[in-house]
C-alpha positions in Angstrom: -12.9 12.5 -37.6 -15.6 12.2 -34.9 -17.3 15.3 -33.7 -18.9 15.9 -30.3 -22.6 16.1 -30.4 -22.8 19.2 -28.3 -20.7 21.7 -26.3 -21.7 24.0 -23.5 -19.8 27.2 -23.5 -19.2 29.5 -20.5 -17.6 33.0 -20.8 -17.3 32.9 -24.6 -15.0 35.9 -24.8 -12.5 34.6 -22.3 -8.8 34.9 -23.1 -7.8 31.3 -22.3 -9.6 28.3 -23.8 -10.1 25.4 -21.4 -11.9 22.3 -22.4 -13.6 19.7 -20.2 -14.3 16.3 -21.8 -17.2 15.7 -19.5 -19.6 17.7 -17.4 -18.3 17.7 -13.8 -20.1 18.1 -10.5 -20.6 21.6 -9.0 -20.1 25.0 -10.5 -17.2 26.4 -8.4 -14.6 25.0 -10.8 -16.3 26.8 -13.7 -16.5 30.0 -11.7 -12.8 29.9 -10.8 -11.8 29.5 -14.4 -14.1 32.3 -15.5 -12.7 34.6 -12.8 -9.3 34.2 -14.4 -10.6 35.1 -17.9 -11.0 31.5 -19.2 -13.5 30.5 -21.9 -14.8 27.1 -20.6 -16.1 24.5 -23.1 -17.8 21.4 -21.7 -18.4 18.4 -23.9 -22.0 17.2 -23.3 -21.9 14.3 -25.7 -23.8 11.3 -24.3 -21.0 8.8 -25.0 -19.6 7.4 -21.7 -16.1 7.2 -23.1 -14.8 9.6 -25.7 -12.5 8.3 -28.4 -9.1 9.8 -29.3 -10.7 11.3 -32.4 -13.5 12.9 -30.3 -11.0 14.5 -28.0 -8.8 15.8 -30.9 -12.0 17.4 -32.3 -12.6 19.0 -28.9 -9.0 20.4 -28.7 -9.3 22.0 -32.1 -6.8 24.6 -33.4 -6.4 26.5 -30.1 -6.6 25.2 -26.6 -4.7 26.2 -23.5 -5.7 23.2 -21.3 -7.9 20.2 -21.0 -9.6 18.6 -18.0 -10.1 14.9 -18.8 -11.2 11.6 -17.3 -9.6 8.3 -16.2 -11.4 6.5 -19.0 -9.6 8.4 -21.7 -6.3 7.3 -23.4 -4.0 10.2 -23.1 -0.8 9.3 -25.1 1.4 10.5 -27.9 -1.5 11.3 -30.2 -3.5 13.5 -27.8 -0.5 15.3 -26.3 0.8 16.1 -29.7 -2.6 17.5 -30.7 -2.8 19.6 -27.5 0.7 20.9 -28.0 0.0 21.9 -31.6 -3.0 23.9 -30.3 -0.8 25.7 -27.8 -1.9 23.7 -24.8 0.1 23.8 -21.6 -1.7 21.5 -19.2 -3.9 18.4 -18.9 -5.5 17.2 -15.6 -7.2 14.0 -14.8 -10.3 14.4 -12.6 -8.8 11.5 -10.6 -6.0 10.7 -8.3 -4.8 7.9 -10.6 -3.2 8.5 -14.0 -2.6 5.1 -15.4 -4.4 6.3 -18.5 -1.7 8.9 -19.1 1.6 8.5 -20.9 3.6 10.9 -18.8 6.7 10.5 -20.9 4.7 11.7 -23.9 3.4 14.6 -21.9 7.0 15.5 -21.0 8.1 15.3 -24.6 5.5 18.0 -25.5 6.0 20.1 -22.4 2.5 19.5 -21.1 1.9 19.5 -17.3 -0.1 16.5 -16.1 -2.3 17.1 -13.1 -4.2 14.7 -10.8 -6.5 15.2 -7.7 -5.0 13.5 -4.6 -5.8 14.5 -1.0 -9.5 14.8 -1.5 -10.5 11.1 -1.9 -9.0 9.6 1.2 -12.0 9.4 3.5 -14.7 8.8 0.9 -12.7 5.9 -0.7 -12.0 4.4 2.8 -15.7 4.7 3.6 -16.7 2.7 0.6 -14.2 0.0 1.3 -15.5 -0.2 4.8 -19.1 -0.3 3.5 -18.3 -3.2 1.1 -16.6 -5.0 4.0 -19.7 -4.7 6.2 -22.1 -5.5 3.3 -20.1 -8.6 2.5 -19.8 -9.7 6.1 -23.5 -9.4 6.8 -24.7 -10.4 3.3 -26.7 -7.3 2.9 -27.0 -7.3 -0.9 -28.2 -10.9 -0.9 -30.8 -10.1 1.8 -32.0 -7.1 -0.1 -32.5 -9.0 -3.3 -34.3 -11.8 -1.3 -36.8 -9.2 0.1 -37.4 -7.5 -3.2 -38.2 -10.9 -4.8 -41.0 -11.4 -2.3 -39.5 -14.5 -0.9 -39.5 -13.5 2.8 -42.0 -15.6 4.7 -40.8 -14.9 8.3 -37.8 -15.1 10.6 -35.6 -18.2 10.4 -32.6 -19.1 12.5 -30.3 -19.7 9.5 -31.5 -16.9 7.2 -28.5 -15.0 5.8 -26.2 -15.7 8.7 -23.0 -13.8 8.1 -19.8 -12.9 10.1 -19.4 -10.8 13.2 -16.5 -8.4 12.7 -15.8 -7.6 16.3 -12.7 -9.4 17.5 -11.7 -10.5 14.0 -8.6 -9.3 12.2 -8.7 -6.8 9.4 -5.8 -6.9 6.9 -4.6 -4.0 4.9 -2.3 -4.3 1.9 -0.8 -0.8 1.4 -1.2 1.4 4.5 -0.9 4.8 2.8 -3.5 7.5 3.3 -6.5 5.5 2.1 -5.4 2.2 3.6 -4.7 3.8 7.0 -8.1 5.6 7.0 -9.8 2.3 6.2 -7.9 0.6 9.0 -8.9 3.3 11.4 -12.6 2.9 10.6 -12.5 -0.9 10.9 -10.5 -0.9 14.1 -12.4 1.9 15.9 -15.8 1.2 14.4 -15.9 -2.6 14.9 -13.1 -3.3 17.4 -11.1 -5.4 15.0 -7.4 -6.2 15.3 -5.1 -5.0 12.6 -2.5 -6.7 10.5 -1.0 -4.7 7.6 1.8 -4.9 5.0 3.5 -1.9 3.6 7.1 -1.1 2.5 7.0 1.8 4.9 6.1 1.7 8.6 2.7 3.3 9.3 3.8 4.9 12.6 0.7 7.1 13.0 -1.6 4.2 12.4 0.2 2.0 14.9 0.0 4.8 17.5 -3.7 5.2 16.9 -4.4 1.5 17.3 -2.2 1.4 20.4 -4.1 4.4 22.0 -7.5 2.9 21.1 -6.5 -0.4 22.6 -5.5 1.4 25.8 -8.8 3.2 25.9 -10.7 -0.1 25.6 -8.6 -1.8 28.2 -9.2 1.1 30.6 -12.9 0.6 30.2 -12.8 -3.1 30.9 -12.9 -4.3 27.3 -10.6 -6.5 25.3 -8.0 -4.2 23.7 -7.4 -4.2 20.0 -3.9 -5.0 18.6 -1.8 -4.3 15.6 0.9 -6.1 13.7 3.1 -5.1 10.8 3.5 -8.2 8.6 6.8 -9.2 7.1 5.1 -10.2 3.9 1.8 -9.7 2.1 1.2 -13.5 2.2 1.2 -13.3 6.0 -1.7 -10.8 5.8 -3.6 -13.1 3.4 -3.2 -16.1 5.7 -4.1 -14.4 9.0 -6.8 -11.8 8.2 -10.5 -12.3 8.1 -11.2 -9.2 6.1 -8.6 -7.9 3.6 -8.7 -4.6 1.8 -6.3 -3.8 -1.1 -4.8 -0.3 -1.3 -1.6 -0.7 -3.4 -0.5 1.4 -6.4 -0.8 -0.2 -9.8 2.5 -1.0 -11.5 4.3 -4.0 -12.9 4.9 -5.4 -9.5 1.3 -5.2 -8.4 -0.4 -6.5 -11.6 -2.4 -9.6 -10.6 -1.1 -9.2 -7.0 -4.0 -11.4 -6.0 -3.8 -14.5 -8.2 -4.9 -18.1 -8.0 -2.1 -19.1 -5.7 -2.6 -16.3 -3.2 -6.4 -16.7 -3.1 -5.7 -20.3 -2.1 -3.8 -19.2 1.0 -6.7 -17.1 2.3 -9.3 -18.3 4.8 -12.3 -20.1 3.4 -14.7 -17.5 4.8 -12.4 -14.5 4.2 -13.7 -11.2 2.7 -11.6 -9.5 0.0 -12.3 -5.8 -0.9 -10.7 -3.9 -3.8 -11.2 -0.2 -4.2 -7.8 0.5 -5.6 -7.2 -0.6 -9.2 -8.9 -3.5 -11.1 -5.8 -5.2 -12.5 -4.4 -5.8 -9.0 -6.8 -8.8 -8.9 -6.7 -11.7 -11.4 -10.4 -11.6 -12.1 -10.6 -15.0 -13.9 -8.9 -16.7 -10.9 -11.2 -14.8 -8.5 -14.4 -16.1 -10.3 -13.1 -19.6 -10.1 -12.3 -19.2 -6.4 -15.7 -17.8 -5.7 -17.4 -20.8 -7.3 -15.3 -23.3 -5.4 -15.6 -21.4 -2.0 -19.2 -20.2 -1.6 -18.5 -18.7 1.9 -15.6 -16.6 0.5 -16.9 -13.1 -0.3 -15.7 -10.2 -2.3 -16.5 -6.5 -2.7 -15.3 -4.8 -5.8 -15.4 -1.2 -6.9 -12.9 -1.6 -9.8 -12.4 -4.2 -12.5 -9.6 -5.6 -14.6 -11.1 -4.7 -17.9 -13.3 -1.8 -16.8 -16.1 -1.1 -17.6 -16.5 -4.9 -18.3 -16.4 -7.8 -15.8 -14.9 -11.2 -16.5 -17.5 -13.8 -17.5 -19.3 -15.3 -14.5 -18.5 -12.6 -12.0 -21.9 -10.9 -12.3 -23.6 -14.2 -11.5 -21.8 -14.8 -8.2 -24.0 -14.3 -5.2 -20.9 -14.0 -3.0 -19.7 -11.0 -4.9 -20.7 -7.4 -4.4 -19.9 -5.3 -7.5 -20.4 -1.5 -7.8 -19.4 0.8 -10.7 -16.3 2.6 -9.5 -18.0 4.9 -7.0 -15.4 5.1 -4.3 -15.0 8.8 -4.7 -18.7 9.4 -5.4 -19.7 11.7 -2.5 -20.8 15.2 -3.4 -18.1 17.0 -1.5 -15.4 14.8 -3.0 -16.4 14.9 -6.6 -16.9 18.6 -6.5 -13.5 18.9 -4.9 -11.9 16.8 -7.6 -13.4 19.0 -10.3 -12.0 22.1 -8.5 -8.6 20.6 -8.1 -8.5 19.5 -11.8 -9.5 23.0 -13.0 -6.9 24.7 -10.7 -4.2 22.3 -12.0 -4.9 23.5 -15.5 -5.3 27.1 -14.5 -2.1 27.2 -12.5 0.0 26.1 -15.4 -1.7 28.6 -17.8 -1.1 31.5 -15.4 2.5 30.4 -14.6 1.9 29.6 -10.9 4.2 27.3 -9.0 3.2 23.8 -8.0 1.8 23.3 -4.5 4.4 21.6 -2.3 2.2 19.0 -0.6 -0.6 17.7 -3.0 -2.0 15.6 -0.2 -2.9 18.7 1.8 -5.3 20.5 -0.5 -7.8 22.0 2.0 -6.8 25.6 1.1 -8.0 25.0 -2.5 -11.4 23.6 -1.3 -12.3 26.5 1.1 -15.2 28.1 -0.7 -15.1 31.1 1.6 -11.6 32.2 0.5 -9.7 32.5 -2.8 -7.5 29.5 -3.6 -3.7 29.8 -3.3 -1.9 30.8 -6.5 -0.6 27.4 -7.2 -1.3 24.2 -9.1 -2.5 21.7 -6.5 -0.8 18.6 -8.0 1.4 18.2 -11.1 2.8 14.7 -11.3 5.5 15.7 -13.8 6.5 19.0 -12.2 10.1 17.8 -11.6 10.5 16.5 -15.2 9.3 19.9 -16.6 11.4 21.9 -14.2 8.4 23.7 -12.7 8.8 25.8 -9.6 7.4 24.5 -6.3 5.7 26.8 -3.8 6.5 26.4 -0.1 3.4 28.2 1.0 1.3 26.0 3.2 -1.5 26.3 5.8 0.0 27.9 8.9 -3.0 26.5 10.8 -1.4 23.1 10.3 1.3 24.0 12.8 -1.2 25.6 15.3 1.2 28.5 15.6 -1.0 31.4 15.0 -4.6 31.7 16.3 -6.6 33.3 13.5 -9.1 36.1 14.2 -12.7 35.0 14.4 -14.1 34.1 11.0 -10.8 33.0 9.5 -10.5 29.5 10.9 -9.2 27.0 8.3 -7.7 29.6 6.0 -4.0 29.5 5.1 -1.8 32.5 6.0 -1.6 33.3 2.3 -5.4 33.3 2.0 -5.7 35.7 4.9 -3.0 38.0 3.8 -4.3 38.1 0.2 -7.9 38.9 0.9 -8.5 42.4 -0.8 -10.5 43.8 2.1 -12.1 42.0 5.1 -13.7 43.0 8.3 -11.4 42.7 11.3 -12.8 41.1 14.5 -15.6 43.3 16.1 -13.2 44.6 18.8 -11.0 46.2 16.1 -13.6 48.6 15.0 -12.1 49.2 11.5 -11.3 47.5 8.3 -7.9 46.2 7.4 -6.1 48.1 4.7 -6.6 47.0 1.1 -3.5 45.6 -0.5 -2.7 47.6 -3.7 -1.8 44.7 -6.0 -2.9 41.2 -5.1 -0.8 39.7 -7.9 2.4 41.6 -6.8 1.9 40.6 -3.2 1.1 37.0 -4.1 4.3 36.9 -6.2 6.3 38.3 -3.3 4.9 35.6 -1.0 5.9 32.9 -3.5 9.4 34.3 -3.9 10.0 34.6 -0.1 8.7 31.0 0.4 11.0 29.7 -2.3 14.1 30.9 -0.5 13.1 29.9 3.0 12.5 26.5 4.5 8.8 25.9 5.5 9.6 26.3 9.2 11.4 29.6 8.7 8.8 30.9 6.3 6.1 30.1 8.9 7.9 32.1 11.6 8.6 35.0 9.2 4.9 35.0 8.1 3.7 35.1 11.7 5.9 38.1 12.4 5.1 40.0 9.2 1.4 39.3 9.6 0.4 42.1 12.0 2.5 44.6 10.0 0.9 43.8 6.6 -2.7 43.5 7.9 -2.7 46.1 10.6 0.2 48.5 9.9 1.6 47.9 13.3 5.2 48.1 14.3 7.1 44.9 14.4 7.6 44.2 18.1 7.7 41.1 20.2 5.3 42.5 22.6 2.7 43.1 19.9 3.1 39.6 18.5 2.9 38.0 21.9 -0.3 39.9 22.7 -1.9 38.1 19.7 -0.7 34.6 20.5 -2.1 32.4 23.2 0.1 30.8 25.8 -0.2 27.4 24.2 0.7 28.8 20.9 3.7 30.5 22.4 4.9 27.3 23.9 4.6 25.6 20.6 6.4 28.5 18.9 9.2 28.0 21.3 9.4 24.3 20.4 9.5 25.3 16.7 12.2 27.9 17.3 14.4 25.3 19.2 14.1 22.9 16.3 14.9 25.5 13.6 17.9 26.9 15.6 
């Protein structure tokens, strides 16, 4: 059995043992685990990808949870080993979990976490960057300069494509696809065509509003179109970005036949999953169509590329770095750690894994919940209905509390009130008891009703004030009151 070369241990006397198969960015995730009495062991072995045997050795005889990586094969063998060691949770430090046999996890009662909601903008940014780099042939020009081949300006030197006025196509207009579309439409004044099984209403409204803005300023307005088929997008778009999920229906979604339907000078970008593209067919298409360009962040047989791809000048290839911004990677580490911690502590599962901002606020304790457990329903785990009240713009927080959830504010042990209060808010005797009460109340009320209840209880809990409409109204702005009336009318 393989043994890790070295392990870094934090809080060696901790009650719970949590293992990370790789060092992860930042230290907040470590501190959050330590604060909850966890012994944290981080494998510092230099191997890029750990074998199943390596991970079994890491798990050992007693392990409460593991934080792993997308490159690891989590199936029957590993979940069996984790279960024997008393493990309750595993979390990928990734939004995807194609490396995880969820059915095997269900069999052994292990919660499987992932990290959505934190990668949207950074992944969309890389897709946009690859689009621009391919259109303007930036990588080719950079290599040309570094080789010392530049003798002076020439009219035909690295002529690329102007994006303004062209059409950007999006396959899969979910969070990332819509964010990418927004960047390309607003940033480069491109028209949009997209294909998705579900209508992207918010994206359509955005493009419509931006088009009206351009028209009002005397410019050509941008347009949008929801295609009836993916092939329609491939035929009409000048730049196409892929954002589908990976399953049996999307394997080799882009194949020889579909590549042939695209424009000769089209640009194809893939920051989703490698197997969505038939890489062998892509290499052949690049050879036959030198003006066709591609930007790839993921690969079919990652970390390897199909023969010939690395030699193609009309291909930009980067090593799976779509999420590689400091804020995002540290956020992913935090969410993965809290997924494991939440299951160990018996917390409920966060109701909306795509809205994880309360977990990432470094100035407040995270909610008592697992941010995202993909098999929560299969395991029968409770779901919390606590969510950021600020998302409804119902209550205007006192100065210094912007961005915190209602639960965050209520659960702070002791905080300074705004300067005009002249005193501290009372300390809550038992944070765990109060947190549990919040979870219980939220479980029996709908989100809308819980929001209203929380807003009414808020001054009583934090300020010891009597519950009166006059007091509450004194703390809510006119605009908030109007919105509250709208909410009340909907609820009633």
